[in-house]
C-alpha positions in Angstrom: 0.0 0.0 0.0 1.3 3.4 -1.0 1.4 5.8 2.0 -0.6 9.0 2.1 0.7 12.4 3.1 -1.0 11.8 6.5 0.9 8.5 7.1 4.1 10.1 5.8 3.8 13.0 8.2 3.1 10.7 11.1 6.2 8.6 10.4 8.3 11.8 10.1 6.9 13.2 13.4 7.7 9.9 15.2 11.2 9.8 13.7 10.5 6.4 12.2 11.2 8.0 8.8 14.0 10.5 8.4 14.4 12.8 5.4 16.7 15.7 5.9 16.7 18.5 5.0 12.9 18.5 4.3 10.5 21.4 3.7 6.8 20.8 4.3 6.0 21.7 0.7 8.0 18.7 -0.5 5.3 16.4 1.0 2.7 15.6 -1.7 -0.6 13.7 -1.3 1.1 10.3 -1.8 4.8 11.0 -2.2 7.7 13.2 -1.2 9.6 15.4 -3.7 13.3 15.0 -3.5 15.7 17.6 -4.8 18.8 17.3 -7.0 22.2 18.0 -5.4 24.9 20.1 -6.9 26.9 17.3 -8.6 26.7 14.7 -11.4 28.8 11.7 -12.3 29.4 10.8 -15.9 31.1 7.5 -16.9 34.2 8.1 -19.0 35.6 6.1 -21.9 34.2 4.4 -24.9 33.5 1.0 -23.3 32.2 0.1 -19.9 33.0 -3.4 -18.6 30.3 -4.3 -16.2 32.6 -6.4 -14.0 35.2 -3.6 -13.5 34.9 -0.3 -11.7 34.1 2.4 -14.3 36.0 5.6 -14.4 33.8 8.6 -13.8 34.0 12.4 -14.2 32.6 14.2 -11.2 31.1 17.6 -11.9 30.0 19.9 -9.1 28.2 23.2 -9.8 25.2 25.3 -8.6 23.6 24.7 -12.0 23.8 21.0 -13.1 24.1 20.6 -16.8 22.9 17.3 -18.3 24.8 16.9 -21.6 22.8 15.8 -24.7 22.5 12.1 -25.5 24.2 11.3 -22.2 23.5 9.1 -19.2 24.4 10.7 -15.8 24.2 9.8 -12.2 22.8 12.4 -9.8 22.0 12.3 -6.1 19.4 13.6 -3.9 20.1 16.6 -1.6 18.2 14.8 1.1 19.4 12.0 3.3 16.8 9.2 3.6 16.4 6.7 6.4 13.6 4.2 5.8 12.1 2.0 8.6 12.4 -1.7 8.2 8.7 -2.0 7.2 8.6 0.7 4.5 10.2 0.6 1.0 10.4 3.3 -1.5 9.7 3.7 -5.2 11.5 6.6 -7.0 10.2 8.3 -10.1 11.2 11.3 -12.1 8.8 14.3 -11.7 6.5 14.6 -14.6 7.6 18.2 -15.4 11.1 16.8 -16.1 9.8 13.9 -18.2 7.8 16.5 -20.3 11.1 18.1 -21.4 12.4 14.7 -22.5 14.5 13.5 -19.6 14.3 9.8 -18.9 14.7 8.0 -15.6 16.8 4.8 -15.9 16.9 3.7 -12.3 15.8 0.4 -10.9 13.5 2.6 -8.8 13.4 0.6 -5.6 14.7 1.7 -2.2 15.0 -1.2 0.2 13.5 -1.0 3.7 16.2 0.0 6.2 18.2 2.0 3.6 20.1 5.0 5.0 21.9 7.6 2.9 21.4 9.9 -0.1 20.0 8.3 -3.2 22.0 8.0 -6.3 19.7 8.0 -9.4 20.2 7.5 -13.1 19.0 9.9 -15.7 19.3 10.0 -19.5 19.1 13.2 -21.6 18.0 12.0 -25.1 17.6 15.6 -26.3 20.0 17.2 -28.9 20.6 20.1 -26.4 21.9 20.1 -22.8 19.4 20.5 -20.0 20.3 23.0 -17.2 18.8 22.4 -13.8 19.6 24.4 -10.6 20.8 22.5 -7.7 18.0 22.2 -5.2 15.2 21.8 -7.8 12.6 19.2 -6.9 13.6 16.4 -9.3 12.3 13.1 -8.1 9.3 11.7 -6.3 9.6 9.1 -3.5 6.6 6.9 -3.0 6.6 5.0 0.2 5.1 1.5 0.4 4.3 -0.4 3.6 5.4 -4.0 3.8 3.1 -6.8 5.2 5.7 -7.1 8.0 9.0 -5.8 9.1 12.0 -7.0 7.1 15.7 -7.4 8.2 16.5 -4.1 6.5 19.0 -3.2 3.9 22.7 -3.9 4.6 24.2 -3.7 1.0 27.1 -1.9 -0.5 25.3 1.4 -0.9 24.2 1.7 2.7 25.2 5.1 4.2 26.3 6.7 1.0 26.6 10.5 1.2 27.9 11.3 -2.3 27.0 10.0 -5.8 28.1 6.4 -6.0 28.8 4.7 -9.3 28.3 1.0 -9.8 29.9 -1.2 -7.2 29.1 -4.4 -9.0 32.8 -5.1 -9.3 33.2 -5.1 -5.5 31.0 -8.1 -5.1 
């Protein structure tokens, strides 16, 4: 079941859900808007070997520029801490889809995850897209599980910066 704004506010007030920093206008009827940070990560090179750590170019600026025909990794400004009985689904805000941006993320945030979210975006346009850091970019829908889980303990737990693929690290 997707949680309503009332359930989201209750979890936040009881500190069972932590999203920081958070302004009240980010809470929507059935989601939370998350903002883009001030950095992007772009894979370098002509070939990416899935089993090896890719080389990335990290770009930090107050205005993030998504190059044309390019896949980039971005992160949320907010740090998220989900309880062990709530998972999350991330989506690109529709206003960004309407200018052609595409969301390439698996889209699931495991219960118990703590950290900033690294998300994958593709700009298929012929022109770069400029977005100011702090712009509401993603929506996080919260889904209650039928019971509490063990909680996430994977390789991205606690991340505070954009994190590229760690598939090579096992």
